[in-house]
C-alpha positions, -999 to +999 in steps of 0.1 A: +279-292+378+254-299+406+251-297+444+225-322+456+209-330+489+200-367+493+170-360+516+148-339+493+111-337+502+094-349+470+120-365+447+149-377+469+185-373+459+189-411+453+162-408+426+181-379+410+214-399+411+197-429+394+183-406+367+218-390+361+234-425+359+211-433+331+206-400+313+241-384+318+266-405+337+294-379+332+273-355+353+277-378+384+314-370+384+305-333+386+279-338+414+287-327+450+264-343+476+253-328+508+234-349+534+223-353+569+216-390+562+236-415+582+264-433+563+243-465+566+217-449+544+240-442+515+271-464+518+258-491+494+247-467+467+269-471+436+260-437+425+273-421+456+308-436+449+307-420+414+299-385+427+327-359+429+324-354+467+301-360+497+298-336+526+279-347+558+259-320+576+271-300+594+299-293+569+327-269+565+314-241+542+350-232+531+357-268+520+324-269+501+333-237+484+367-250+475+352-282+460+326-262+440+354-239+426+376-269+417+347-287+401+338-256+380+374-251+369+377-288+359+403-297+385+406-333+396+394-342+431 
């Protein structure tokens, strides 16, 4: 399971998602994305659609915690 920010300073989240898609596609389904990026920045990324969830900043911490717990327990989203 992973929580990933798209706008990382050295290797951006899009690069991480591309790597996961090649190396471990099942991991994408267990990836929760956090971002301050505009929807225009990520809406055409096929890897975003395969992620478990996406939260735009600022986000509801309670909902993020619920999603993390559900992901860790194997619950469907």
